[in-house]
The first five atom37 places (N, CA, C, CB, O) and aatype in JSON, in Angstrom:
{
  "aatype": [12, 0, 16, 0, 0, 14, 8, 3, 14, 15, 19, 4, 1, 7, 1, 15, 4, 0, 17, 8, 2, 14, 15, 15, 8, 8, 12, 1, 3, 17, 14, 10, 19, 17, 1, 0, 18, 1, 7, 17, 15, 3, 1, 9, 4, 1, 8, 7, 19, 0, 8, 14, 3, 14, 3, 3, 19, 10, 3, 10, 5, 0, 5, 7, 0, 19, 15, 16, 6, 8, 0, 4, 3, 7, 4, 4, 9, 0, 14, 10, 1, 15, 6, 7],
  "atom_mask": [
    [1, 1, 1, 1, 1],
    [1, 1, 1, 1, 1],
    [1, 1, 1, 1, 1],
    [1, 1, 1, 1, 1],
    [1, 1, 1, 1, 1],
    [1, 1, 1, 1, 1],
    [1, 1, 1, 1, 1],
    [1, 1, 1, 1, 1],
    [1, 1, 1, 1, 1],
    [1, 1, 1, 1, 1],
    [1, 1, 1, 1, 1],
    [1, 1, 1, 1, 1],
    [1, 1, 1, 1, 1],
    [1, 1, 1, 0, 1],
    [1, 1, 1, 1, 1],
    [1, 1, 1, 1, 1],
    [1, 1, 1, 1, 1],
    [1, 1, 1, 1, 1],
    [1, 1, 1, 1, 1],
    [1, 1, 1, 1, 1],
    [1, 1, 1, 1, 1],
    [1, 1, 1, 1, 1],
    [1, 1, 1, 1, 1],
    [1, 1, 1, 1, 1],
    [1, 1, 1, 1, 1],
    [1, 1, 1, 1, 1],
    [1, 1, 1, 1, 1],
    [1, 1, 1, 1, 1],
    [1, 1, 1, 1, 1],
    [1, 1, 1, 1, 1],
    [1, 1, 1, 1, 1],
    [1, 1, 1, 1, 1],
    [1, 1, 1, 1, 1],
    [1, 1, 1, 1, 1],
    [1, 1, 1, 1, 1],
    [1, 1, 1, 1, 1],
    [1, 1, 1, 1, 1],
    [1, 1, 1, 1, 1],
    [1, 1, 1, 0, 1],
    [1, 1, 1, 1, 1],
    [1, 1, 1, 1, 1],
    [1, 1, 1, 1, 1],
    [1, 1, 1, 1, 1],
    [1, 1, 1, 1, 1],
    [1, 1, 1, 1, 1],
    [1, 1, 1, 1, 1],
    [1, 1, 1, 1, 1],
    [1, 1, 1, 0, 1],
    [1, 1, 1, 1, 1],
    [1, 1, 1, 1, 1],
    [1, 1, 1, 1, 1],
    [1, 1, 1, 1, 1],
    [1, 1, 1, 1, 1],
    [1, 1, 1, 1, 1],
    [1, 1, 1, 1, 1],
    [1, 1, 1, 1, 1],
    [1, 1, 1, 1, 1],
    [1, 1, 1, 1, 1],
    [1, 1, 1, 1, 1],
    [1, 1, 1, 1, 1],
    [1, 1, 1, 1, 1],
    [1, 1, 1, 1, 1],
    [1, 1, 1, 1, 1],
    [1, 1, 1, 0, 1],
    [1, 1, 1, 1, 1],
    [1, 1, 1, 1, 1],
    [1, 1, 1, 1, 1],
    [1, 1, 1, 1, 1],
    [1, 1, 1, 1, 1],
    [1, 1, 1, 1, 1],
    [1, 1, 1, 1, 1],
    [1, 1, 1, 1, 1],
    [1, 1, 1, 1, 1],
    [1, 1, 1, 0, 1],
    [1, 1, 1, 1, 1],
    [1, 1, 1, 1, 1],
    [1, 1, 1, 1, 1],
    [1, 1, 1, 1, 1],
    [1, 1, 1, 1, 1],
    [1, 1, 1, 1, 1],
    [1, 1, 1, 1, 1],
    [1, 1, 1, 1, 1],
    [1, 1, 1, 1, 1],
    [1, 1, 1, 0, 1]
  ],
  "atom_positions": [
    [[15.92, 3.22, -2.31], [14.33, 3.98, -2.55], [13.75, 4.2, -1.32], [13.17, 3.07, -3.42], [12.53, 4.04, -1.29]],
    [[14.32, 4.52, -0.25], [13.73, 4.84, 0.98], [13.04, 6.19, 0.87], [14.77, 4.82, 2.08], [13.65, 7.06, 0.25]],
    [[11.84, 6.49, 1.38], [11.11, 7.47, 1.41], [10.62, 7.85, 2.89], [10.12, 7.2, 0.51], [10.18, 6.94, 3.59]],
    [[10.66, 9.04, 3.35], [10.22, 9.3, 4.78], [8.59, 9.14, 4.75], [10.72, 10.9, 5.33], [7.94, 9.19, 3.7]],
    [[8.07, 8.98, 5.89], [6.7, 8.5, 6.17], [5.97, 10.0, 5.78], [6.46, 7.84, 7.95], [6.55, 11.05, 6.02]],
    [[4.68, 9.95, 5.18], [4.06, 11.0, 4.93], [3.23, 11.54, 6.29], [3.25, 10.7, 3.73], [2.45, 12.48, 6.2]],
    [[3.41, 11.03, 7.2], [2.71, 11.48, 8.39], [3.32, 10.89, 9.71], [1.23, 11.09, 8.27], [3.89, 9.8, 9.76]],
    [[3.08, 11.94, 11.01], [3.27, 11.4, 12.08], [2.74, 10.21, 12.52], [3.06, 12.12, 12.76], [1.57, 10.02, 12.2]],
    [[3.42, 9.18, 13.34], [2.44, 8.06, 13.63], [1.59, 8.2, 14.43], [2.89, 7.04, 14.0], [1.04, 7.1, 14.52]],
    [[0.94, 9.16, 15.34], [0.01, 9.48, 16.0], [-1.16, 9.77, 14.93], [0.43, 10.52, 16.9], [-2.32, 9.6, 15.31]],
    [[-0.98, 10.09, 13.99], [-2.26, 10.1, 13.0], [-2.98, 8.89, 12.92], [-1.9, 10.39, 11.57], [-4.21, 8.9, 12.94]],
    [[-2.25, 7.73, 12.83], [-2.69, 6.41, 12.22], [-2.92, 5.48, 13.76], [-1.31, 5.68, 10.98], [-3.54, 4.42, 13.81]],
    [[-2.49, 5.93, 14.53], [-2.56, 5.02, 15.86], [-3.88, 4.51, 15.97], [-2.23, 5.8, 17.24], [-4.97, 5.08, 15.89]],
    [[-3.48, 2.95, 16.23], [-4.82, 2.02, 16.24], [-5.28, 1.41, 15.06], [0.0, 0.0, 0.0], [-6.11, 0.51, 15.21]],
    [[-4.92, 1.7, 13.9], [-5.34, 0.98, 12.79], [-4.13, 0.84, 11.7], [-6.61, 1.69, 12.2], [-3.04, 1.41, 11.8]],
    [[-4.55, -0.01, 10.65], [-3.44, -0.22, 9.81], [-3.01, 1.04, 8.97], [-3.76, -1.36, 8.91], [-3.8, 1.91, 8.62]],
    [[-1.64, 1.05, 8.68], [-1.23, 2.33, 8.05], [0.0, 1.27, 7.32], [-0.74, 3.92, 9.27], [0.66, 0.48, 8.0]],
    [[0.15, 1.42, 5.9], [1.31, 1.25, 5.19], [2.62, 1.78, 6.03], [1.12, 1.97, 3.84], [3.48, 0.91, 6.16]],
    [[2.84, 2.68, 6.44], [4.2, 3.24, 6.89], [4.22, 2.66, 8.71], [4.22, 5.33, 6.63], [5.22, 2.17, 9.24]],
    [[3.25, 2.8, 9.22], [3.45, 2.5, 10.56], [2.88, 1.15, 11.24], [2.96, 3.58, 11.21], [3.28, 0.71, 12.32]],
    [[2.04, 0.68, 10.57], [1.57, -0.55, 11.19], [0.83, -1.39, 9.96], [0.52, -0.18, 12.5], [-0.36, -1.69, 10.03]],
    [[1.61, -1.73, 8.91], [1.13, -2.44, 7.94], [0.49, -3.85, 8.27], [2.14, -2.54, 7.07], [1.03, -4.63, 9.06]],
    [[-0.82, -4.14, 7.56], [-1.57, -5.36, 7.82], [-0.74, -6.24, 7.4], [-2.88, -5.53, 7.24], [0.43, -5.93, 7.21]],
    [[-1.22, -7.52, 7.16], [-0.6, -8.76, 6.93], [-1.06, -9.26, 5.28], [-1.12, -9.85, 8.2], [-1.29, -10.41, 4.88]],
    [[-1.08, -8.06, 4.57], [-0.95, -8.2, 3.09], [0.14, -9.08, 2.44], [-0.76, -6.92, 2.58], [1.21, -9.22, 3.04]],
    [[-0.08, -9.69, 1.2], [0.99, -10.36, 0.61], [2.12, -9.09, -0.03], [0.31, -11.42, -0.62], [3.22, -9.4, -0.49]],
    [[1.74, -8.0, 0.03], [2.86, -7.15, -0.58], [3.75, -6.35, 0.58], [2.15, -6.02, -1.64], [4.56, -5.46, 0.33]],
    [[3.47, -6.79, 1.75], [3.85, -6.09, 2.99], [5.6, -5.95, 3.16], [3.14, -6.99, 4.29], [6.08, -5.0, 3.77]],
    [[6.27, -6.8, 2.67], [7.7, -6.62, 2.61], [8.37, -5.94, 1.26], [8.27, -7.98, 2.8], [9.58, -5.8, 1.02]],
    [[7.14, -5.51, 0.36], [7.79, -4.96, -0.89], [8.48, -3.56, -0.31], [6.58, -4.68, -2.21], [8.27, -3.17, 0.84]],
    [[9.26, -2.92, -1.17], [9.73, -1.53, -1.08], [8.47, -0.49, -0.95], [10.62, -1.19, -2.4], [7.45, -0.73, -1.59]],
    [[8.54, 0.53, -0.22], [7.39, 1.35, -0.06], [7.75, 2.72, -0.42], [6.85, 1.28, 1.31], [8.71, 3.25, 0.14]],
    [[6.99, 3.4, -1.38], [7.16, 4.86, -1.59], [6.15, 5.72, -1.46], [7.58, 5.1, -2.72], [5.04, 5.28, -1.77]],
    [[6.24, 7.01, -1.03], [4.98, 7.74, -1.09], [4.84, 8.66, -1.97], [4.69, 8.3, -0.03], [5.71, 9.53, -2.03]],
    [[3.76, 8.69, -2.84], [3.35, 9.63, -3.87], [2.39, 10.84, -3.44], [2.67, 8.84, -4.92], [1.18, 10.79, -3.23]],
    [[3.12, 11.76, -3.37], [2.43, 13.06, -2.76], [1.53, 13.26, -3.66], [3.28, 14.38, -2.53], [0.36, 13.23, -3.29]],
    [[1.77, 13.45, -4.75], [0.98, 13.92, -5.95], [-0.25, 13.29, -6.34], [1.75, 13.85, -7.05], [-1.07, 13.88, -7.05]],
    [[-0.44, 11.91, -5.83], [-1.41, 11.05, -5.7], [-2.21, 10.89, -4.31], [-0.84, 9.93, -6.07], [-3.4, 10.57, -4.24]],
    [[-1.6, 11.09, -3.52], [-2.02, 10.85, -1.92], [-2.11, 9.44, -1.58], [0.0, 0.0, 0.0], [-3.02, 8.96, -0.91]],
    [[-1.06, 8.76, -2.09], [-1.09, 7.14, -1.75], [0.4, 6.63, -1.64], [-1.91, 6.2, -3.03], [1.32, 7.3, -2.11]],
    [[0.59, 5.56, -1.06], [1.92, 4.77, -1.12], [1.71, 3.67, -2.28], [2.29, 4.01, 0.43], [0.72, 2.95, -2.39]],
    [[2.79, 3.68, -3.09], [3.09, 2.47, -3.92], [3.9, 1.48, -3.21], [3.79, 2.84, -5.17], [4.78, 1.82, -2.43]],
    [[3.59, 0.17, -3.49], [4.5, -1.08, -3.25], [5.26, -1.42, -4.42], [3.71, -2.33, -2.84], [4.68, -1.83, -5.42]],
    [[6.36, -1.32, -4.37], [7.24, -1.91, -5.75], [7.42, -3.46, -5.86], [8.85, -1.32, -5.73], [8.12, -4.01, -5.01]],
    [[6.92, -4.09, -6.71], [6.92, -5.47, -6.87], [8.59, -5.75, -7.47], [5.56, -5.94, -7.97], [9.35, -4.83, -7.79]],
    [[8.86, -6.92, -7.53], [10.0, -7.71, -8.08], [10.18, -7.44, -9.41], [9.86, -9.13, -7.93], [11.31, -7.55, -9.88]],
    [[9.22, -7.11, -10.13], [9.88, -6.61, -11.41], [9.74, -5.04, -11.79], [9.26, -7.42, -12.58], [9.69, -4.59, -12.93]],
    [[9.7, -4.35, -10.65], [9.92, -2.72, -10.71], [8.51, -2.13, -10.88], [0.0, 0.0, 0.0], [8.46, -0.91, -11.08]],
    [[7.34, -2.81, -10.84], [5.94, -2.07, -11.1], [5.55, -1.46, -9.76], [4.68, -3.13, -11.65], [5.6, -2.05, -8.68]],
    [[5.17, -0.26, -9.96], [4.35, 0.33, -8.55], [2.93, 0.01, -8.64], [4.42, 2.06, -8.35], [2.2, 0.11, -9.62]],
    [[2.57, -0.5, -7.14], [1.31, -1.14, -6.84], [0.57, -0.46, -5.61], [1.58, -2.65, -6.56], [1.1, -0.57, -4.51]],
    [[-0.52, 0.16, -5.72], [-0.98, 0.99, -4.28], [-0.78, 0.07, -3.28], [-2.6, 1.52, -4.15], [-1.06, -1.11, -3.49]],
    [[-0.33, 0.45, -2.2], [-0.34, -0.36, -1.0], [-2.01, -0.28, -0.76], [0.73, 0.28, 0.35], [-2.8, 0.63, -1.01]],
    [[-2.24, -1.88, -0.06], [-3.42, -2.15, 0.23], [-4.09, -1.27, 1.44], [-3.4, -3.5, 0.46], [-5.26, -0.87, 1.45]],
    [[-3.1, -1.03, 2.44], [-3.78, -0.33, 3.42], [-4.09, 1.0, 2.96], [-3.05, -0.28, 4.63], [-5.13, 1.48, 3.4]],
    [[-3.42, 1.68, 2.17], [-3.52, 3.15, 1.5], [-4.93, 3.14, 0.81], [-2.23, 3.47, 0.29], [-5.75, 4.0, 1.13]],
    [[-5.24, 2.13, -0.2], [-6.18, 1.96, -0.76], [-7.63, 1.63, 0.36], [-5.72, 0.95, -1.71], [-8.72, 2.17, 0.19]],
    [[-7.42, 0.98, 1.12], [-8.54, 1.0, 2.31], [-8.91, 2.27, 2.98], [-8.11, 0.14, 3.45], [-10.09, 2.48, 3.26]],
    [[-7.9, 3.21, 3.28], [-8.15, 4.21, 3.74], [-9.01, 5.3, 3.01], [-7.1, 4.53, 4.05], [-9.99, 5.96, 3.36]],
    [[-8.02, 5.2, 1.52], [-8.98, 6.03, 0.59], [-10.52, 5.84, 0.31], [-8.47, 5.93, -0.63], [-11.37, 6.7, 0.08]],
    [[-10.61, 4.58, 0.38], [-11.88, 4.21, 0.2], [-12.83, 4.46, 1.17], [-11.9, 3.05, -0.03], [-13.97, 4.63, 0.76]],
    [[-12.59, 4.53, 2.57], [-13.06, 4.92, 3.83], [-13.31, 6.54, 3.49], [-11.93, 4.53, 5.11], [-14.36, 7.0, 3.94]],
    [[-12.66, 7.22, 2.93], [-12.67, 8.64, 2.68], [-13.58, 9.06, 1.69], [-11.42, 9.09, 2.3], [-14.06, 10.19, 1.61]],
    [[-13.86, 7.96, 0.81], [-14.83, 8.0, -0.41], [-13.99, 8.88, -1.66], [0.0, 0.0, 0.0], [-14.59, 9.68, -2.37]],
    [[-12.51, 8.61, -1.82], [-11.98, 9.18, -2.75], [-10.9, 8.24, -3.02], [-11.65, 10.52, -2.47], [-9.82, 8.2, -2.42]],
    [[-11.37, 7.32, -4.17], [-10.25, 6.2, -4.46], [-10.42, 6.11, -6.07], [-10.55, 4.55, -3.58], [-11.48, 5.88, -6.66]],
    [[-9.11, 6.34, -6.69], [-8.75, 5.9, -7.99], [-7.47, 5.2, -7.87], [-8.68, 7.02, -8.97], [-6.44, 5.83, -7.64]],
    [[-7.5, 3.92, -8.01], [-5.99, 3.47, -7.84], [-5.75, 2.71, -8.95], [-5.61, 2.63, -6.55], [-5.4, 1.53, -8.85]],
    [[-5.97, 3.44, -10.31], [-5.57, 2.9, -11.29], [-4.19, 2.87, -11.42], [-6.12, 3.37, -12.21], [-3.56, 3.92, -11.25]],
    [[-3.5, 1.61, -11.74], [-1.83, 1.67, -12.21], [-1.72, 0.71, -13.22], [-0.64, 1.27, -10.99], [-2.55, -0.08, -13.67]],
    [[-0.25, 0.96, -13.56], [0.11, -0.13, -14.55], [0.42, -1.48, -13.76], [1.44, 0.32, -15.46], [1.33, -1.67, -12.95]],
    [[-0.4, -2.22, -14.12], [-0.37, -3.28, -13.44], [0.12, -4.67, -14.09], [-1.56, -3.34, -12.98], [-0.17, -4.95, -15.25]],
    [[0.78, -5.41, -13.38], [1.18, -6.68, -13.84], [0.81, -8.04, -13.28], [2.39, -6.65, -13.81], [1.23, -9.15, -13.59]],
    [[-0.12, -7.65, -12.32], [-0.83, -8.65, -11.6], [-0.41, -9.12, -10.38], [0.0, 0.0, 0.0], [-1.07, -9.95, -9.76]],
    [[0.9, -8.55, -9.88], [1.38, -8.9, -8.56], [0.73, -8.35, -7.51], [2.66, -8.6, -8.4], [0.96, -8.73, -6.37]],
    [[0.04, -7.59, -7.73], [-0.75, -6.98, -6.41], [-2.06, -7.79, -6.2], [-1.18, -5.29, -6.62], [-2.77, -7.5, -5.23]],
    [[-2.39, -8.73, -7.0], [-3.67, -9.69, -6.62], [-3.05, -10.66, -5.8], [-4.47, -10.45, -7.91], [-2.04, -11.29, -6.11]],
    [[-3.78, -10.77, -4.6], [-3.4, -11.46, -3.54], [-3.62, -13.28, -4.08], [-4.4, -10.84, -2.14], [-4.57, -13.78, -4.7]],
    [[-2.54, -13.82, -3.63], [-2.53, -15.22, -4.11], [-3.37, -16.23, -3.44], [-1.24, -15.69, -4.04], [-3.33, -16.35, -2.22]],
    [[-4.06, -16.9, -4.09], [-4.98, -17.66, -3.38], [-4.42, -18.42, -2.14], [-5.58, -18.58, -4.31], [-3.21, -18.62, -1.99]],
    [[-5.33, -18.81, -1.28], [-4.6, -19.41, -0.1], [-5.24, -20.93, -0.36], [-4.99, -18.59, 1.59], [-6.38, -21.1, -0.8]],
    [[-4.42, -21.9, -0.04], [-4.48, -23.29, -0.1], [-4.93, -23.76, 1.19], [-3.2, -23.88, -0.48], [-4.54, -23.29, 2.25]],
    [[-5.84, -24.78, 1.06], [-6.53, -25.53, 2.21], [-5.51, -26.67, 2.41], [-8.15, -26.11, 1.86], [-5.08, -27.26, 1.42]],
    [[-5.13, -26.99, 3.59], [-4.4, -28.3, 3.73], [-3.31, -28.16, 4.66], [0.0, 0.0, 0.0], [-2.58, -29.13, 4.9]]
  ]
}
């Protein structure tokens, strides 16, 4: 399911990027697919469901253009951190 990065690494230098510098979100190791028709990357969970990559969502929100509605099974919701 490999997909080529949608941009050159110089475009995102110095910030989180789904392709070149993923943040430490819980979906980081899931397979990544670029959705050119939507303008964001999806992470594919173990159930085969596509969830928008959190780094792409933050980038889209910063641009004021976000609608990351998707068929969701809940896997994209970050697990609660336990104290201890």
